[in-house]
C-alpha positions in Angstrom: 0.0 -0.5 -0.2 3.1 2.5 0.5 3.8 2.8 -2.9 0.3 4.0 -4.1 0.2 6.6 -0.8 2.9 8.3 -2.5 0.6 8.8 -5.5 -1.8 11.0 -2.9 -0.1 13.2 -0.8 -2.2 14.1 2.6 -4.7 11.7 1.6 -5.7 9.2 4.2 -7.0 5.8 3.4 -10.9 4.5 4.6 -12.3 1.1 5.0 -15.8 1.6 4.8 -18.7 -1.2 5.3 -20.8 -0.9 1.9 -23.9 -2.7 1.3 -21.9 -6.1 0.3 -19.1 -5.7 1.6 -16.0 -3.3 2.9 -14.9 -0.4 0.2 -11.6 1.0 0.1 -11.2 4.8 -0.1 -8.7 7.7 -0.1 -9.9 11.2 1.3 -8.2 14.5 1.1 -8.6 18.3 1.0 -11.0 20.7 2.2 -14.0 22.1 0.8 -16.9 21.4 -0.9 -17.0 17.2 -1.4 -16.1 15.6 -4.6 -16.0 12.1 -5.1 -13.9 10.3 -8.1 -14.8 7.0 -9.8 -12.4 5.2 -11.2 -13.0 2.3 -14.8 -12.3 -0.4 -15.8 -9.7 -2.3 -16.0 -8.2 0.2 -13.5 -8.3 1.0 -9.5 -8.4 4.6 -7.4 -4.9 5.4 -8.6 -5.8 6.7 -12.0 -6.7 9.8 -10.2 -3.4 10.2 -9.0 -2.6 13.4 -11.2 -5.7 14.8 -10.9 -6.9 14.4 -7.2 -4.0 16.4 -5.3 -4.9 19.3 -7.2 -8.3 19.1 -6.8 -7.7 18.8 -3.0 -6.5 22.2 -2.9 -10.3 23.5 -3.6 -12.3 20.5 -2.5 -12.8 17.6 0.0 -11.6 14.7 -2.3 -12.7 10.8 -2.0 -11.2 8.5 -4.1 -12.9 5.0 -4.3 -12.2 1.3 -5.4 -15.7 0.3 -7.2 -17.0 -3.3 -5.7 -14.6 -5.9 -7.6 -11.7 -3.6 -8.2 -8.7 -2.9 -6.4 -8.9 -3.5 -2.7 -12.5 -3.1 -2.3 -14.8 -6.1 -1.8 -15.3 -8.4 -4.7 -18.5 -10.7 -4.1 -19.3 -13.7 -6.7 -22.0 -12.6 -8.5 -25.1 -13.8 -10.3 -24.6 -13.4 -14.0 -24.9 -9.7 -13.8 -28.4 -9.3 -12.1 -28.0 -7.4 -9.6 -24.3 -7.2 -7.4 -22.6 -5.4 -10.3 -25.0 -3.1 -11.7 -24.3 0.3 -11.7 -27.1 0.7 -9.4 -26.0 -1.0 -6.7 -22.6 0.3 -6.7 -23.7 3.7 -7.0 -25.2 2.6 -3.0 -21.4 1.7 -1.9 -20.7 5.2 -3.1 -23.5 6.8 -1.2 -22.0 4.4 1.7 -18.6 5.9 1.5 -19.8 9.5 0.9 -22.2 9.2 3.9 -19.5 7.4 6.4 -17.0 10.8 5.7 -20.1 13.2 6.3 -20.9 13.9 3.1 -24.7 13.9 2.3 -24.2 15.8 -1.3 -21.3 15.7 -3.0 -20.2 16.3 -6.8 -19.6 13.6 -9.0 -16.5 12.7 -11.6 -16.6 9.4 -12.9 -14.4 7.8 -16.1 -15.2 4.7 -18.0 -17.2 2.2 -16.2 -17.2 4.6 -13.1 -18.9 7.4 -15.0 -22.1 5.0 -15.1 -22.2 4.8 -12.0 -22.1 8.2 -11.8 -24.7 9.1 -14.1 -26.8 5.9 -12.5 -26.3 7.7 -9.4 -27.6 11.0 -10.2 -30.7 9.5 -12.0 -30.9 7.1 -8.8 -30.4 9.9 -6.2 -30.6 13.3 -7.6 -31.0 15.2 -4.0 -27.1 13.7 -3.5 -25.6 14.7 -6.5 -25.0 18.5 -7.3 -22.7 18.1 -10.2 -21.4 15.7 -12.4 -18.5 15.5 -14.9 -18.4 11.8 -16.9 -15.2 10.9 -19.2 -15.2 9.3 -22.2 -18.6 7.7 -22.1 -21.8 7.7 -23.6 -25.0 6.6 -21.6 -24.9 2.2 -21.6 -28.3 2.8 -23.8 -26.8 4.5 -27.1 -23.4 2.3 -26.6 -25.9 -0.7 -27.2 -28.2 1.0 -30.0 -24.8 2.2 -31.6 -22.8 -1.6 -31.9 -22.3 -1.4 -35.4 -19.5 -3.2 -36.7 -16.9 -0.5 -36.5 -18.0 -0.1 -33.0 -18.2 -3.8 -32.2 -14.6 -3.9 -33.3 -13.8 -1.0 -31.1 -15.6 -2.0 -27.8 -15.5 -6.0 -28.6 -14.6 -6.8 -24.9 -18.2 -5.2 -24.0 -19.7 -8.5 -25.7 -16.7 -11.0 -24.8 -16.8 -10.1 -20.8 -20.2 -10.2 -21.1 -20.6 -13.9 -22.0 -21.5 -16.5 -19.3 -19.1 -17.8 -16.7 -17.0 -19.3 -16.9 -15.4 -18.9 -20.6 -14.3 -15.1 -20.6 -12.7 -15.6 -16.9 -10.8 -18.8 -18.0 -9.5 -17.3 -21.4 -8.2 -14.0 -19.8 -6.7 -16.0 -17.0 -4.7 -17.7 -18.7 -2.5 -14.1 -19.2 -4.2 -11.7 -17.2 -1.5 -9.3 -17.3 -0.6 -9.6 -21.1 -4.4 -8.8 -21.6 -4.6 -6.1 -19.4 -1.5 -4.6 -20.8 -3.0 -4.8 -24.5 -6.4 -3.8 -23.8 -5.4 -0.6 -22.1 -3.1 0.4 -24.6 -5.1 -0.3 -27.0 -7.3 2.9 -25.7 -5.1 5.6 -25.7 -3.9 8.0 -28.3 -0.4 6.9 -28.8 -1.6 2.8 -28.5 1.2 2.4 -25.9 1.7 2.4 -22.1 3.6 5.4 -22.1 1.0 7.5 -20.4 1.0 5.6 -17.4 2.9 6.0 -13.9 4.8 2.7 -13.2 3.3 2.4 -9.2 -0.5 3.2 -10.8 0.1 0.7 -13.7 1.0 -1.9 -11.0 -1.9 -1.4 -9.2 -4.2 -2.2 -12.3 -2.0 -5.2 -12.9 -2.2 -6.4 -8.9 -5.7 -6.4 -9.3 -6.7 -8.0 -12.6 -4.2 -10.7 -11.5 -7.0 -11.7 -9.0 -9.2 -14.1 -10.6 -11.8 -13.2 -8.2 -11.7 -9.6 -9.9 -11.5 -10.6 -13.4 -14.8 -12.5 -12.2 -15.7 -9.4 -11.0 -15.2 -7.2 -14.0 -17.0 -10.0 -16.0 -20.0 -8.8 -14.3 -19.8 -5.5 -14.5 -20.1 -6.3 -18.2 -22.6 -9.0 -17.8 -25.2 -6.3 -15.5 -23.9 -3.9 -18.4 -25.7 -5.9 -21.3 -28.6 -6.9 -19.4 -29.5 -5.0 -15.9 -28.0 -1.9 -16.4 -29.5 -1.2 -20.1 -33.1 -2.1 -18.5 -32.6 0.7 -16.1 -31.5 3.0 -18.7 -34.7 1.8 -21.1 -36.9 2.1 -18.0 -36.3 6.0 -17.2 -35.7 6.9 -20.7 -39.2 5.4 -21.8 -40.4 7.5 -18.4 -38.4 10.8 -19.5 -36.3 10.7 -16.7 -33.4 13.0 -16.7 -30.5 14.0 -14.8 -31.3 17.0 -12.6 -28.0 18.3 -11.6 -25.8 20.4 -14.1 -23.7 17.8 -16.1 -20.1 18.3 -18.1 -19.3 15.7 -20.3 -15.6 15.5 -21.5 -14.2 13.1 -23.9 -11.0 11.9 -25.8 -10.7 13.2 -29.3 -9.2 9.9 -29.9 -11.2 7.8 -27.2 -13.9 5.4 -27.7 -17.1 8.0 -27.9 -15.4 10.2 -30.5 -15.9 7.9 -33.5 -19.7 8.6 -34.7 -22.4 11.1 -33.7 -21.4 14.2 -31.1 -21.7 12.7 -27.8 -22.4 16.1 -25.8 -25.8 15.5 -28.7 -26.4 12.0 -27.5 -25.9 13.2 -24.0 -28.3 16.1 -24.5 -31.4 13.6 -26.1 -31.3 10.9 -23.4 -30.4 11.5 -20.2 -29.0 15.0 -19.6 -30.6 17.6 -21.9 -28.8 20.8 -20.6 -25.4 19.0 -20.9 -22.4 21.1 -21.7 -19.0 19.3 -22.9 -16.3 19.3 -24.8 -13.1 16.8 -26.6 -9.8 16.8 -24.9 -6.5 16.3 -27.0 -6.5 12.5 -25.2 -7.2 9.0 -26.0 -9.5 7.3 -23.4 -7.6 7.9 -20.4 -8.3 11.6 -20.0 -7.3 11.7 -16.5 -3.8 10.3 -17.4 -3.2 10.7 -20.8 -3.7 14.5 -20.5 -4.8 15.7 -16.6 -3.8 19.0 -17.1 -6.6 19.8 -20.5 -8.5 17.8 -18.2 -8.5 19.4 -14.8 -8.7 23.3 -17.6 -11.9 22.1 -18.4 -13.4 20.6 -15.4 -12.3 23.3 -12.9 -14.5 26.1 -14.0 -17.3 23.6 -14.2 -17.0 22.7 -10.5 -16.2 26.2 -9.5 -20.1 26.9 -10.4 -21.7 25.3 -7.6 -23.5 27.4 -5.1 -23.7 29.8 -7.6 
């Protein structure tokens, strides 16, 4: 744990009892509360280039989602409930409540952004401001799954296959699969953008068979339960009520196809603002400076 501590100077580690097990979090800084939620196949370490800066003006919390990093990874039910984004959002609520934050801002990347927008839909009274990094709504991703998109995000269908097929295939070479996957989503198609300590955290987590299973369950939920939740909310006309900022990489996953901002506005965030960042998929690590420059003015509007 000491190596990761060095990436978060001044932050304190916390273990919080969530609905299905312990959730690991780091907290630091003072000011309005702000939770940062990582994506796949990463851990809270992905925020190490942004969290210390944000902690100058905010009470920042970085957590490991259930199934990732050092948080509990319960064996699941084929994506029916435990790894739905609705359920993972309950962990975020538990962590923030335990640290004294009833209302808070949320920044999410990748799967963490899916937890974030589901949290804003399910708990509108808790989320004050929402920042979504390099995603489209789950429903929109499935609806737009043409040949080009399917090749880009083949892992959506691969990881969602029934247990134990993807688990067994990945377990043959988890570090190799992880390195290939992460590199393929960067602008440079290399691992050069990643701090070795952070990258080691991702590898350590993904070397655990229980966490490989959890990641697959995350994507099984994305193909079933999460999709059903999105479809129900869209049919009911339910939208995100808090101010929302969508940022995406110019060479990221959502950039190919229709405007990410227009997709958000036509589905769950009709008043969203947003822009592209010079980056691949991993904005917090590939281009933290421009990402911070884009989101800081948005966060500063809180309470105005």
